[in-house]
Each structure stands twice: as structure tokens, then as C-alpha cells.
C-alpha positions in Angstrom: -16.1 0.2 -8.1 -13.3 -1.7 -6.0 -11.9 2.1 -5.7 -14.9 3.3 -3.9 -14.2 0.3 -1.7 -10.4 0.6 -1.6 -11.6 4.6 -0.7 -14.0 4.3 2.4 -12.1 0.8 4.1 -8.5 1.3 3.4 -6.6 -1.2 0.1 -6.7 -4.0 2.5 -9.7 -3.7 3.8 -11.7 -2.6 0.4 -9.5 -5.5 -1.4 -11.6 -8.4 0.5 -15.0 -6.8 0.1 -14.2 -5.9 -3.5 -12.8 -9.2 -4.5 -16.0 -11.2 -1.8 -18.2 -8.7 -4.8 -16.4 -10.5 -7.7 -14.8 -6.9 -8.6 -10.8 -6.4 -10.2 -9.0 -3.2 -10.1 -8.3 -0.9 -13.3 -4.8 -1.4 -14.5 -4.5 2.6 -13.4 -6.2 1.6 -10.1 -3.2 -1.4 -10.2 -0.2 1.4 -11.7 -1.1 3.9 -8.9 -0.2 1.5 -6.3 2.6 0.2 -8.1 4.0 3.3 -8.2 3.3 4.2 -4.6 4.6 0.6 -3.6 7.6 1.1 -5.8 8.7 4.4 -4.5 8.0 3.6 -1.2 10.4 0.4 -1.0 12.8 2.4 -3.3 14.7 3.2 -0.2 18.3 4.7 -1.7 16.2 6.6 -4.2 18.1 5.3 -7.4 14.8 4.9 -9.5 15.7 1.0 -9.1 15.0 -1.7 -7.0 17.4 -3.9 -5.7 17.8 -7.5 -4.5 17.9 -6.0 -0.1 14.8 -3.7 -1.1 12.7 -6.5 -2.5 13.1 -8.8 0.5 12.7 -5.0 2.5 9.5 -5.3 1.2 8.1 -9.2 0.9 8.9 -8.9 4.7 7.4 -5.7 4.4 4.2 -6.9 2.6 4.2 -10.2 5.4 3.3 -13.0 2.5 2.9 -15.9 3.3 4.9 -19.4 2.6 7.3 -17.5 1.0 10.5 -17.8 1.6 14.2 -16.0 0.7 14.4 -17.9 -1.6 11.6 -17.4 -3.6 12.0 -14.1 -2.8 15.5 -14.0 -4.6 14.3 -16.4 -7.7 11.6 -14.5 -8.8 14.0 -11.3 -8.5 16.1 -12.7 -10.9 13.7 -14.0 -13.1 11.6 -10.6 -13.2 15.4 -8.9 -14.0 15.0 -8.8 -17.4 18.2 -6.7 -18.9 20.1 -8.3 -16.0 21.0 -5.0 -14.9 21.0 -6.7 -11.2 18.3 -4.1 -10.2 14.5 -4.1 -11.2 13.2 -0.6 -13.1 9.4 -0.1 -12.1 8.0 -2.2 -15.0 9.9 -5.0 -14.2 8.5 -4.6 -10.8 5.1 -3.6 -11.7 5.7 -7.4 -14.1 6.4 -8.7 -10.5 3.7 -7.1 -8.6 1.4 -8.3 -11.2 2.4 -12.0 -11.3 2.8 -12.4 -7.4 -1.2 -10.9 -7.6 -2.2 -13.5 -9.7 -0.3 -16.3 -7.5 -2.5 -15.1 -4.3 -5.8 -15.1 -6.3 -4.5 -19.1 -7.7 -3.5 -19.2 -3.1 -7.1 -18.4 -2.2 -9.0 -20.2 -4.2 -11.5 -23.8 -3.2 -11.2 -26.6 -4.8 -7.1 -28.1 -6.3 -6.3 -26.7 -8.5 -3.0 -27.8 -10.7 -0.5 -26.2 -13.6 2.3 -28.3 -14.7 2.1 -30.7 -11.9 2.9 -28.2 -9.3 -0.3 -27.0 -6.9 -1.4 -23.5 -7.8 -3.1 -23.0 -4.0 -1.1 -25.3 -1.0 -2.5 -23.3 1.8 -5.9 -24.4 0.8 -5.1 -27.9 -0.1 -2.1 -28.6 2.4 -2.6 -32.6 1.7 -2.1 -32.4 -1.7 0.3 -29.8 -1.5 2.6 -32.8 1.1 1.4 -35.4 -2.0 2.5 -33.4 -4.7 5.2 -33.0 -3.3 6.2 -36.3 -1.7 5.7 -37.7 -5.3 8.0 -35.5 -7.1 10.5 -36.3 -4.5 9.7 -39.7 -5.4 10.4 -39.4 -9.3 13.5 -37.0 -9.4 15.1 -39.6 -7.0 13.7 -42.9 -8.9 15.4 -40.7 -12.9 18.7 -39.7 -11.0 18.5 -43.2 -10.1 18.1 -45.2 -13.3 20.1 -42.4 -14.9 
């Protein structure tokens, strides 16, 4: 059914409608999208995505609250073989991670995991409080050492 909405309304509106009805894309549907995205973002046609291509991709997607430093960190984290480029499997893992983070960020309420607020755009005040408390704790620990 999620594919039906995407086919009729396009990926963005189709995903929104699918989400509103609690439908998720299947692994096969996500694989098709990841393949299309990988092909689009592999501008030098090397079969891998280098950091500059990933940065350009994230800017093209126009993700909120994502800095270039965040992108570099994620790139390094998902470059499992430390080749300096993401192959399709590494890229797919990165995209699944980003999709999960985006899903969590869209949820109402306050969601904490590992002392990190997982939905800061829905809860800007608690995010500021948590960040301030974490910074104070680090500062106190550093001063005690």
C-alpha cells in the first residue's frame, strides 16, 4: 500500500500519506529507492560515494539540523572498510540510519536514548536543557580530574 501512495502522489507526498496510515516501505521498496539515490549521487560514476558526493547529497535532500560536521561523522562511521568512500551496502546502512533518526524526530513526546534527546525538533526546550546539563556534567568532570 505504501508503494501505491508513492506511485500515485510521488515519493514525498506518498511517504507522508503512508506514514499517516502507519504504513512502512518494504525492504524491497527501500532498496529500489536506495539504488536510485546511490546512482544519482554517484556523480563521478565510480561505483562508490566519496565524502564530497555525500555532502552534496545531504544538501540536496535539505535535511534540517544536519551540519557538515554531522555528515562527516556519519560518513566515517558508516565507511566500514575505511576506504574513504561508501559502497552501496555502506550507503544503504547510512540511509536506514537516517530514516530511523528522522522517524524518531517526528514522534511526539519526549524520547531519550543514552541521555540523548532523540526528537529535538518536536521538543526544542528539553533539547536545550539536556544539552546544557550534558555540557555542565562534562565541565564538572573535567574540573574534578
